[in-house]
Every structure is written in structure tokens, then in C-alpha cells.
NULOLUM-84028 format. One line per 3 residues: their letters; for each residue x, y, z of C-alpha. Coordinates in steps of 0.05 Angstrom, whole numbers. Example, Ala and Ser with C-alpha at 12.3 -4.5 7.8 and 13.67 -1.06 7.14 Angstrom:
AS> 246,-90,156  273,-21,143
# end
This chain:
MTF> 1466,3373,314  1487,3427,363  1476,3408,440
IPV> 1485,3453,500  1531,3432,549  1500,3391,602
GTR> 1502,3427,664  1508,3401,740  1434,3373,747
GAA> 1442,3350,678  1510,3317,687  1487,3281,750
FAA> 1432,3254,711  1475,3232,650  1525,3191,700
AMQ> 1473,3156,739  1428,3133,678  1430,3088,624
LLV> 1387,3082,555  1357,3031,539  1345,3017,468
TRP> 1289,2963,462  1276,2951,393  1288,2871,362
QAQ> 1368,2853,366  1378,2877,291  1349,2938,298
AAP> 1372,2960,369  1442,2943,355  1459,2995,297
AVR> 1420,3048,338  1466,3051,399  1519,3060,352
ELR> 1484,3121,328  1460,3150,399  1533,3137,429
ALG> 1556,3171,373  1518,3231,391  1534,3223,461
VDA> 1480,3183,488  1498,3129,542  1456,3079,503
VAL> 1456,2996,507  1411,2939,478  1353,2909,511
PLI> 1305,2882,462  1232,2873,486  1212,2837,419
GIE> 1248,2767,386  1235,2756,313  1243,2696,286
AVA> 1225,2671,213  1158,2633,204  1176,2564,185
GEP> 1177,2524,123  1190,2453,94  1266,2448,111
GSP> 1304,2477,41  1237,2522,24  1204,2580,37
PTE> 1140,2577,72  1087,2562,27  1050,2630,34
LAR> 1108,2671,15  1132,2627,-44  1055,2652,-71
AWA> 1066,2717,-49  1131,2723,-91  1098,2685,-157
SLA> 1046,2731,-159  1085,2797,-139  1080,2831,-208
ACR> 1000,2828,-205  1008,2870,-136  992,2945,-149
LVM> 1023,2957,-79  1070,2904,-25  1069,2946,40
FVS> 1116,2930,87  1104,2941,162  1184,2942,175
ANA> 1251,2935,169  1230,2851,202  1179,2849,138
VAH> 1229,2866,84  1283,2820,106  1240,2757,118
FFA> 1210,2768,55  1265,2783,11  1296,2718,46
AAP> 1242,2679,11  1258,2708,-58  1267,2656,-112
AGA> 1334,2654,-135  1342,2703,-183  1283,2745,-167
AWP> 1282,2814,-183  1226,2874,-163  1162,2882,-208
AGT> 1181,2954,-240  1094,2970,-237  1103,2948,-164
LAG> 1101,2999,-108  1135,2985,-45  1105,3011,20
STG> 1138,3037,80  1127,3068,144  1190,3095,156
PGT> 1265,3110,146  1283,3045,171  1240,2996,126
TAA> 1257,3046,69  1331,3037,78  1320,2964,75
LRA> 1282,2965,19  1332,2999,-19  1383,2941,12
AQV> 1341,2890,-31  1344,2936,-88  1275,2957,-102
PPG> 1282,3014,-137  1276,3078,-107  1223,3105,-146
CIR> 1178,3044,-131  1178,3067,-62  1129,3103,-28
EPA> 1133,3129,49  1106,3183,94  1130,3255,69
PES> 1190,3281,102  1148,3339,141  1100,3284,162
AAL> 1080,3290,242  1083,3221,252  1110,3151,212
DSE> 1061,3106,215  1010,3079,169  966,3145,166
ALW> 1019,3177,144  1036,3132,89  959,3137,72
AQL> 969,3203,57  1018,3187,12  973,3137,-32
RPH> 908,3165,-27  918,3203,-91  921,3135,-128
DWA> 867,3108,-167  852,3039,-120  787,3016,-146
GAR> 809,2935,-159  881,2938,-152  918,2882,-111
VLV> 946,2904,-55  990,2857,-15  1014,2877,67
VRG> 1076,2837,86  1084,2837,170  1096,2794,233
EGG> 1039,2746,248  972,2786,275  982,2861,265
RDW> 948,2922,255  901,2922,200  886,2990,191
LGD> 917,3009,126  890,2946,101  823,2969,119
TLR> 831,3040,89  856,3007,24  795,2959,21
GAG> 748,3020,32  781,3047,-31  771,3001,-73
AMV> 829,2963,-69  834,2869,-59  881,2866,1
SFV> 920,2804,22  963,2789,80  1031,2750,82
AAY> 1066,2734,153  1140,2739,140  1151,2725,218
RRT> 1127,2723,282  1138,2762,342  1163,2732,407
LPV> 1191,2753,470  1262,2755,467  1325,2716,479
WTA> 1372,2754,517  1450,2752,517  1489,2734,587
EQR> 1502,2806,583  1426,2831,566  1405,2778,626
ERM> 1460,2813,667  1433,2885,648  1363,2864,656
AAV> 1376,2836,742  1418,2909,742  1353,2945,728
ERG> 1306,2909,767  1365,2925,824  1349,3006,806
PQH> 1307,3016,762  1320,3092,772  1381,3082,732
FAW> 1358,3066,672  1315,3100,618  1269,3066,569
QIS> 1269,3081,497  1201,3048,474  1180,3038,403
SSE> 1125,2991,405  1063,2974,447  1072,2902,446
GVR> 1153,2909,475  1111,2949,544  1069,2881,540
NLL> 1130,2841,532  1171,2878,593  1108,2868,641
ALS> 1108,2786,624  1183,2787,633  1186,2833,697
PAL> 1112,2833,730  1128,2845,795  1170,2911,781
HWR> 1140,2981,787  1161,3035,727  1142,3099,764
ASP> 1221,3113,773  1247,3096,704  1229,3149,636
AFA> 1212,3133,580  1213,3161,516  1155,3134,459
THP> 1162,3138,389  1092,3146,380  1020,3167,424
RIG> 999,3103,425  1068,3080,447  1075,3128,494
QAA> 995,3113,528  1016,3039,535  1075,3054,576
RDA> 1034,3112,617  984,3049,629  1037,3002,645
GFK> 1064,3051,705  1118,3091,674  1105,3165,695
WVR> 1150,3204,660  1139,3194,589  1155,3234,536
VIA> 1134,3220,463  1189,3239,405  1189,3230,334
PGA> 1225,3165,315  1301,3162,285  1364,3178,337
AAQ> 1375,3245,320  1304,3261,355  1323,3207,417
AQA> 1393,3244,420  1362,3313,419  1308,3294,475
WHD> 1354,3259,513  1408,3316,522  1344,3363,535
RTQ> 1335,3310,591  1402,3314,617  1399,3389,609
GDE> 1341,3387,669  1302,3436,638  1251,3381,631
AAG> 1200,3386,704  1219,3344,749  1254,3281,726
PGG> 1233,3209,750  1172,3213,797  1153,3282,772
PSI> 1096,3292,726  1087,3257,662  1105,3301,601
QSR> 1090,3295,521  1111,3327,471  1060,3362,415
PL> 1017,3302,391  1048,3266,330
# end
């Protein structure tokens, strides 16, 4: 990807601001490395913690063990995130292999990469088409819709709670849908360095921009720093719903971008170029709806 050299106004923005990557730590660290390689001054400040669902000592949680025992009977196992993949496969019985007749659903490249790393055959993976405007359950359903779901067993692997849109849609198409919680989301547990970073954010929010990939992360931010107003901080959101959550939380400048390091880097360099209106405190900006 080629970027136009940063101009005078953009250089001031780049020097004064860091981009805070708010994904869970396991995903934030590699995302930061990718963004830095693309010229973005990015650092990790997770807004969501991830922990395993507890089971008996030395054994996987009962529901996960049952899910693995019935895996071959499923037409589709839908994974809502890379964390769902990691925690589901951590509970796999010794020597277990992915059944050849079971599809694995993914909503994006991070989840797909996790499935491949877990040795799920590429031919079993279903994900949104490359040209999809958004990476979400709706885009995945566009790939799944042509199948006959009448009487098919479907398992959705997710965190505790979560969105039910795809499950409801599959039920409407005749599938028998069940859910299993492979992990739970919590408030983040920050390192000492991350606590110091958050203190710096609270002292000078105008010196930081936010990459926000979850509406729950926005809610956690408000819980972690309830007294701070976010009008001075730009935010990049990876879905219109998340962008709206950021605006509702008080962020004035919000841009909705596609997921992934390349899209974020392009948006960052566009922003530092000074071509987009105003900056912190200026008008709210949103790209075309995803």
C-alpha cells in the first residue's frame, strides 16, 4: 500500500497522537505489530478481557465436552470470533480431528486464520465473500443461505451472552440451533504499563485516538473511566453499530472503517494528511455505511 507523505498539519497530528488498539490482548498485540509496520503509532489498550469458562479441575467444561462429542452430527459450527475458536479447541479431546462433513462458520479473517491454525480443513470453512461490505453475521448468512437447513443441526460457539441474529435466522430456515459458551468477556486486566497509559489518556484525551472493534468495549470504557468526556478523542470503529455506540458515548469525531490493519492504516494516514474535516471537536465523520 502506498501512502502520500504526511503534510505539515498531518505531521503535527501524527506526532501528537497515538492510536489505542482496544481488542482483547491476544488480538491486540499482533494488530499493533501490523499497524506499526504500516507506519501507524499504535499501542495496545484492551477494553475487553477474555477468560475461559471454568470446568472441573483437569477437565473441560461439561457443555464443551458434550459439544465435541456431538460435533460430527452438526451440519455447521459457527464461531463468533478467534477467541471462540481458541477456547473451543482448547477443550478438544486428545487426538480429535475436525469432521469432514461439518462446516465451520467464520465472520472474518481473524477467525478464519484461527480455524486454519486449529487444522480445520479450508474446504470446511465458510466466511463472508471478499467483496462483502461488512464482516458480520449478515455477510456470513449470504454465504450460508443457499444450503438446505431444514432439520440440520447447528452449533454456535460464542462467549457468554452474545448476539442471536444468525441463530434466529438459521432457525427460521429450519435448522435446529444450540449455543455453547467457550469463554466469558470481562473488564480488562491491564499491565502496569497499560494502567499508566490509561492515566495518560485521562490527563490528555486529545493526544490519543481509539480503534474500537466492539460495542461492549465502549461500554467498558465508560465503566472504567466514567467521569471523562470523549469529545476530544477521534475514534475509528469497525462497524456502523460500533460507531453509533461510540457517538452515543460522547465521541464527536467517528469514522467507520473496514476491519483489518490495511484499512485502519489507510484511514489513519488519511486523517494525518489533514484532508478530513476539522479533527477532534470538528464534525462527526462516517464513511459510507458498511
